[in-house]
Steps between C-alpha positions, in 0.01 A plus 500: 500500500204369692716236670756759609226720642358204689832417668569859599152533650528162668834609646332801664231276647766260629685792663187605684410145606853429621497818708173412671595136561841593643332760720244249624768239561713746697204642690364163608821338612823699500448873548389637836307792350319601183746781431804274507325245278402774252850650482662157466257407222580823316873434529460145366290619207720796405836325546425146381173473311501804272859482368506123439225352282603142572485557875153650470360192332696261719367666816149502352511126429646421843237708678213351299623146560554574869147635533360197320701268728374680811139498378485140378707354789620187316671372815158424649377299204631167625 
């Protein structure tokens, strides 16, 4: 039971992190205003992330890897 509780709690944390990262991504590059970025982030979370568990974790992994790629900048290593 402890493992099942962990995954359900981790899923909630992933939902929150995905919302904030999508909002930040939209706000910094695509959306012209904070309101549009907020509404678009809510739509993405409610229509794609909450109903589909696999999409939640896929988006989480993609966003974490994208942030790591942007932070580490491996293209400048050579």
